[in-house]
N, C-alpha and C positions, 0 to 999 in steps of 0.2 A: 434714455429713460428706463424705468423698470418694464419687465416683461409684461404685456398687456394680454396674453393668452396662457394665463396661469392655470395648471391643472388643479382643480379642486375636487378632493374625495367627497362623494355623496354618502359614504358610509363610514362616519367617524370611529376612530379607535375607542374601546372602553376606556372610562376615565377612572382614576383613582385606583388602579391596579399594579401589583407587583410585575414589572416588565423585565422579560429576559430576552437575550439576543444570542443567536446562534450563526456562526460563520457558514457559509455556503461555498463549496469549491466549484469555481467556474472552470470551463474548458474553452479553447479556442474553437470557433465554428470551422475555420480554415487553419488546421495545425501547421506550424512552421518547425524548422529544425534548430531554432534559436536555443542556446544554452542558457543556463542560469547566469553565467559571467556575461553572456552577451546581452542579456535583458538588463542586467545591472549597469553595464557600461553605456547602453542607449540611453536608459533613463537620465543617468547623471549627465551625459553629453547634452540631451534634450533640454533638461532642466537649465543647465548653465548657459544654453544657448537663448534662454528666454521663453521656451515653449510652455505654455501653462499646463499644470495638472489638471486644473478645475475650469471648465467652461460652462456657461449656462446652457449651451446647446447639449452636452453629455449629461448633465445634472437632469435636464428635462427629459432627455431620451431615456434614461434609467428610471426615473419616476413614472413616465408613462407606461413603462413595462409592468410595474407594481400595481397600477391602476387598472389593469386589464384583470386583476383579481383571478389569475389562473388557480386551478385546483391542484391537489396533489398529483405530482407527476408531470404537470405542465412546464413549459420552458418560458424563461424571461432572459433579457439580454442587457448587456451593458457595453461599453467601449474601453480597451485597453489604452496605454500611453500612446500607442502608434495608430489609433482609430480603428483597429481591428474589433470585430464583434466577438464577444464573450457570452457563452451560453451557461445558464444556471437551471438546474432541475429543481422544482418546488418539492420539498420534502417536509410534509406536516406530520410525520410519524415521530415516535419517541415522545415521552412524557416526564422523565425523571428531573428532579431539581438538581441543577449542576452541583457537585460536590463542594466546589469553592465559592458558592452563593453567601454573601454576608450582607444582603441588603436589609435584613431585619425583619422583613414582611412575611417570612416563611419560617415559622418558629418550629414547626414539626414536619420535617421533609417527609416523614413516613406517611403522613396524611395529605401531603400536598403534591400534586404533578403540574407540569406545564403544558398548557393548550398551545400549540404552534399554529397559527392562523393567520398571520399577515406577513407582508413583505415590507422592508424599509430599506433605506440607503445607509451606506457605511462610506465614510471619507477618509482616504489614506494619505498621509503626507509623504514627501520624499524620503524622509528619514524612516518611516514605516516600511515604505516599499522597498527601500535598498537594505533594509536591516531585518527585522523580525520577521517580516513577512516572507522573504526569500529563505530564512533559516528554517521555517516550518512548513513550507509549501511550495509545490512546484507550479503553482496556478499562475495565470497571466497577471500582469501588473496592471492593476485597473484603479485608478484613483477614486473612481466612484463605482462601488460594487453593490450587490444585492444581497442581504442578509434576511433571516427569519426572525420574526418577534414573536414571543410567546408570553402567555399570562398564567398566573397561578389559579388552579382550580383545586376544589376538593376531589381527593381520590374516590371518595365514597358517593358523592352526588354529581360530580362534575360541574358544579356551579362554580362561578368566578368568585375568587376571594380578594375583596379589597383589603389593603391594610387598614389597620385601626386609625381613626381620626380622633383628634383631641379638641378640635374646633368645628363649629357649625359655620354657616355662611356669614352671619353676622359677626363671629369672631374673626374669621379671616379678613373681612372687611375692616374690622377694627384694627388689626395689625397693620394693613396697608395705610389706614388714616393716621394711626400713631407714627408710623414710619414717615410719612409725608410731612406731617406737622414737625417733627424733629429735623428732618432735612432741610425744610424751608426756613427754618429759624437758625440754620448754621451759617457760620462765616464762609464756609466753603460754597454753599449754595449762592450766597450773594456775589462772591468773587467770581463764580462760574458765569452768572449772568452778565456781570460786568465785562469779562473778557469777551464773551460772545457779542455783546453789543458793540464793542469797540473793534474786533478783529473780523467778525463775520456778518456784518450788517449789510453787506452787498452781494454777498455769495447767493447763487441760485440753489434754494432748498425747497423741497416740497414734501418730505416726509421724514419721519423718525422710525427707526428699526432698533429693536433689542434682541440680542442672541444671547440665549443660554443664561438668563438672569436668575433662574432657580425657582422653585415652587414656592408659593406663599402660604399654603396649608402646612402647618407643623405636625409631625407625628410626636409620640412620646420619646423619640431618640433625637430630633433634630430641630428644636425650637430655635436654636441659635442660627442655623441656616435660614429659617423664615424671617428671622429679624434682619439679617443681611439682605435677604431677598426683598424685603418690603422697602428698605431703603434704596435699593438698585432701582426698583421701579418707581420711586419717588423722583429719582434722578432723571429717568426716562421722561416722566410727565412733566418736569421742570424744563427739559429741552424742547418737548412739544409746545408747551405753554408759551416759552420765549419766541419760539417760531411763529406762533399764531399772533402774537402781540406785535412782533416786528413787522409782520405782513398785513397789519391793519385789522385783525381779528379773524382773517380768512381761516376757516377750519382746515386743518392738515392732518392726514392720516397717521396714526401712530400704531406701530405693529410690534409684536413680540412672537418670538419663535423659540420653544423649548419643550421637549417630548416629556419633561416632568409635570407639566401642568395637569391638574385633575379638574373635575367638573366644577368645584367650588372656586378654584383659581380663575378659571374662565368666566364665571359669572361675576366675580368681583372686578376683574379687570375690564370686562365689557361695561360695567357700571361707571368705570372711571374713564371711559372714553378710549381705551386700549383694545385693539383687535387681535385676538390670539389666532395665529396662522400656523398650519402645519408644515413640517420640512417636506420639500424644498422651497416653499414659496418665498421665504425670506430671502434666500440667495437670488431668486429670479425677480424680486422687487428691488434690491439693492442697486444703486447706480450713482452717478456723479452728483446728483442733487438730494443726496440722502445724508441724514445724521445717522451714524452707527454707534450703538453702545454694546459693549461686551466685556463682562468682568469675572476673571478667573473662572472659566467655564469648567475647568478640570475639577474643580472642588465642590461643584454642584451635586447634592445627593441625589443618587438614582438616576442620572442622566447619562446617556452614552456620550462618550467623548467626542467632541466636534472641534477640529482645527480651525476655529474662525478666523484668525489672522491670515492663515495660508490661503484659505478660499476667498476672503475679501481682496487679498493682494492680487490674485489672478483675474478676478472678475470685474473689479470696480475701482474707482478713485473717489470714495465719498467726500463731501464737502467739509464734513466734521466727523471726528472719531473721538470716542473715549474708550480707552482700554489701558492695560498695564504699560508702563514705559518700556520702550523699545530701544535697545542699543546693542553694539557689537559684542558687548560682554555676554549677551544672551546666547551668542552662537556657540560659547564654550560649552555650554550643557544643552544643547538642542535636542539630543537624542533622549534626553530625560523628561521632556516637556510634551504634554499631550496637545497643547496649543503652541507650538514652536515658533519662536522668533527666528526665521531661517534667514539666510542672507537675502532672499528675495523680499521678505518682510521689512528688514533693515533698509534695504534700497527704496522701497516704496515710500517709507517715512521721511526720505529726503525731500519729498515733494511737500511736506508739512512743517508748519511751525508748532513747537510744543510748548504748552503753557501748563504750569502747575497751578492748581486751584485749591490746594489744601485738603484734598480728599484723604482721609484717614482710614483706618481699619473698619469704620462702620460700613464702609462701600466695598473694600477689597481686603481679603485676608492677607494680602501681601503689602498693603498699605502705600503702594506705588501707582495708584491710577492717576493719568494724566489726560489733558485735552489736546488733540491734535486739530488744528485748522489748516485746510489746504492753502498753500501760498497763492495759487491762481484762483481767480474767481469761477472760472469755468475749467472744465477739463474733458478729455475723451477717454473712453474705455481702455483698458491695456491691450486688449485684442485689435484696437484699431490705431496703435500707435506704430 
């Protein structure tokens, strides 16, 4: 079952703000003499033996550290691949906009600075830990590490600078409504419902969770992203409606987790019956009785990259999954993917039957979205196998 003791922040992050992320160098609390080569070899060996990179226990541990809200100079901790404790020093100094910033929300870097005032989690895949990470850092190998988050503020007034909005609340609601109408009238929607009713009618399912589906609110630069996002959320709503109808009208929770949502998105989604939850609650909720939806998280505008497939493969075997088609051909360019289809993900999908339901580019920029239904009606978490 999903985690019943989920940490919930009582101080929500500001909404609708340009967000920046800064890596933090960790250090071993109890240093070892292990070399970079030794660390790389151990990680690969552990991974190939089936040891998970991501566990709910370690995700929760790192998250609880951030929820202590230590001030500048404070200490927070996570765990490395061996379970050793890694320490980070909180550093809220520095204010310059990164030179490579291309978010579009900071048009005049001379009048804009970054206020670093929150901590969040960064998820690293095997490819990242054995490649780019070790090339640029001698730090510990942490699948879940702690980073600093910052927001754009005026250099003159120190006031938070939200990016410009082109839609109000009703405008964003209208986008979702239009996307939902178009989706529900599509052949793909009808086919999806038909497949679910035939192949998942007896699976134990009690919730629907969407990961990195994208912001609904458009800016003057990314209306196309919002149109795609509206259709993806319509897909999520369809799945939850199907589940509730299957179970005689019993209300089922429907969650979404995406750091790009602003206050308007949250209001619109809550009106539609979707609960917006902060990272990492989605990972702690997902279990063998879940429907999981994730669509090309790497292309979502202004969202930190999240390896959804890798995390899910380590922590759960959901009853139903909708994401891009997984195959051995994906292994050829695994290092180029932010949400990689690793060997572990490919192996996981052997437990599922794949169904094409005609989803086109209105849902996925890749146009290869498919439905996976677990072959067994019930299952146990990967860590209990």
